[in-house]
N, C-alpha and C positions, 0 to 999 in steps of 0.2 A: 504494500500500500504506500502511496505517495501523497503529498499535499499539493493541491492545485495552486498555480501561480497567483491566482486572484486572492488567495488567502494570506500572502506574505505581509502586506501592510496591516491588515486587520489583526492577525496573530501577533505581530510585533508590537502593535499599540496595546493590545490586551495584556501581553506579557509585561510591558512597562507599567501599566496601571496596576496590575495584580502585585507586582514587586513593590511599587510605591505604597499601596494600601497596606501591605504586610510589614514593610519597614516602619510605617507610621503606627500600625497596630501594636507591634512588639516593643517599639521604642517609647511611644508616648501615650497611646490610648489605654493599653492594658499592661502596664509594667509590673503590676502585682498579680493579676489574675492570668495565670498561664493557660487555663482552660478556655477563657474567652479569646485569647490570642490565637490559640490553635483552632478554635471554631471558625474564626475569620479566615484563617489560612485554608482550611478544608473547603469552605464555601467558595472562596475566590479561585482555588485550584480547580474545583468542579466547574466553575464558570469558564475558566481557561480551556479545559479539556473539551467542554461543550462547543466552544467557538472553533477549536481545532477540528472537531468532528464535522463541522459544516463544509470544510474544504478537503475532506479526504477523497482519495481516488483509489478504490480497491482494485486489485488485479483480477481480471475476469477473462473468461473464454468467450469472445464475442460471437454473436450469430452472424453467419455469412450465407445468405440465401437470396438469390435474385427475385424469387417469388414471394418473399416475406417482407412485411412492413413491421419493423421492430419498434419497441417503445423508445421514444427519445429521452425518457427520464425515468428515474426511480420514483415510485409513489403508488397511488391508488387510482384506479379508473373510476371517475365520478360522473362522466357524461358519455352516453352513446346515443346519438340522435341525428335525424335528418335536419339540415339547416339550410337557410338561404344565406350564403356568404355576404359579408359586408365589404369585402374587397377582393380584387383580382378576378375571381370567378363570377360568372353570371348565372350558371346553372347550380342547382342544389347539390350539396355534398353531404357525406356522413361525417359528423364531428365526434371524435374521441378525445376526451380530456383526461389528463393525468395530473392529479394533485400531488404536489411535493410538500411534505411536512418538514419542519425544521430538522427532524432526525434523518431525513433521506439524503442520499448523495445528490449534489446539486449540478453536476455536469449534464449538459444537453448534447445528445448525439443524433446524427442523421439516421432516420429510419430506413432509408434506401440509399443506394449509390446513385449519383447523378450530378447534373450541373445546376448551379444556382441561377435562376432566371428572374428572380424578383427578391428585393430586400428593402423593407420599409420600416422605419421607426415611427411609432405613434405615441406622443405624450398623452397623459391621461390621469385618471384618478388612482387611488390605492384602496379600492374596496377589498374585502376579504376574498381570497382566491376562489372560494366555492360559491360566491355570489353569482347568480345567473347573468348579470350584466358585466361581469369582470372581463369577459371575452371581447366586448366591444367598447367598454368605457374606461378600462384601466390602461395604465402605461403598458405598452407591449411592443414587441418587435416581430414582424412577420417576414417569413422566408418561404419561397417556393422552390422546391427541388424537383428536377425533371429528368427522366430517362426514357428509354424506348417503350416502357410499359405505361407511362403516364406521368402525372405530376401530383405532388402533395404540398399543401400549404401548412406550415408550422407556425404557431404563435407562442412566443415566450411571453408570459403574462406576469406582471408584477402584482404582488399582493399587499396586505396591510403592513407586513414587516419588510418585504423585499423592496428596496428602493434603488436597486441598480441591476440592470440587465446587461450582461456582456454578450456581444454577438461578434463572431469571428468570420462570418460569411460575407461575401461580396459577389455581385452579379458577374457571371462569367467564370467563376471558379468551380472546380470539380471536387466533389467529396466522395470518399469511399463510404460504403455502408458502415454505420456505427462510429464514424469519425466524429471527433469533438467539434461542434460548431458554436457552442455558447455555454453560458453559465449564468444562473440566477442566484444572487446572494440571498441567503436566509429563506429559501423556500418559494412557493407560489405554484404555478401550474403551466403545463404546456398543452396546447390544443393541436390536434391534427385534423385536417379536412381532407377526406379521402373520396375517391370516386364512388358513386352509388352502387356500382357492381362489385366493390371490394367485399371479400368474404371475411366477416368479422370473427375473430377467434378469442375474444375476451368478453367479459361481462362486467357490469357495474359492481364495484366492490373488490375486484381482483387487485392483488398486490403485484406490481410489475417491476422489472429491473431494466434500466436503460441499457440499450445495446444487446440485450439478451432475450427478453420476452417478446414473442410474436403477437402483435395486436391484430393483424389482418394479413390476408394474402391476396394477390392479384395475378 
C-alpha cells in the first residue's frame, strides 16, 4: 500500500498540528495529570491515522476486460436508474452512482479503456452526496471516455465534506482500463451514465471496489 500524492500537504499539516497540540498538552496544559496528556495524545494520533487512511492506495489485481465496465470508485451503489442527461448526451442513459464514504479509498479510475473526448468542470453547491440533486447542483467534474464499443460519461461529484476534486484527464488523451484519472478529497460520489442497452451487473446497496468490481457489460 502507498499514499497518494494528493495527501502529502494534508498529512504534513496534520502531523505538524498533532505535534504542536501534544507539545502544548504535555508541557503546559496537563503537566501534572499524565492520564489527561496521554488521552490527548491517543485522540490526536487517531485523528492523524484517520487522515492518512483517506489517501491510501492499496495494491490490487485490476480487472482487465474489454466487455466490462468496472467501478470507478470504492463505495456503495446508491442509484441505478434511467435518466435524461443534463449535459453532453441528448438521449436517455442509465445512471449508476457510487457513494464514497470517508472510510473508502478515494482514487477514481477509468471504467473502460478509451480516449477522453469531453472534460468539463462545473462549480456548484456542496449538498450531501446522497442528495438527489447533488448530480446536477453540486460542484462536479464531468468526463466522457470513448472506445469502439461506445462512450461513458463520468461525474466526480463533491459532497458536504469534499471541497476539492482532482481531475487528471484532458481531451485527446488515452487511458487504459482502471487507470487513475482523478481523486476526490474526503469522500463524495461518482456517477456513470451508460448506454440503455448496457447489461447491469450490480444492484443498489452493493459494496464495490474501484478498478475491480464489474458494474455492467456491453
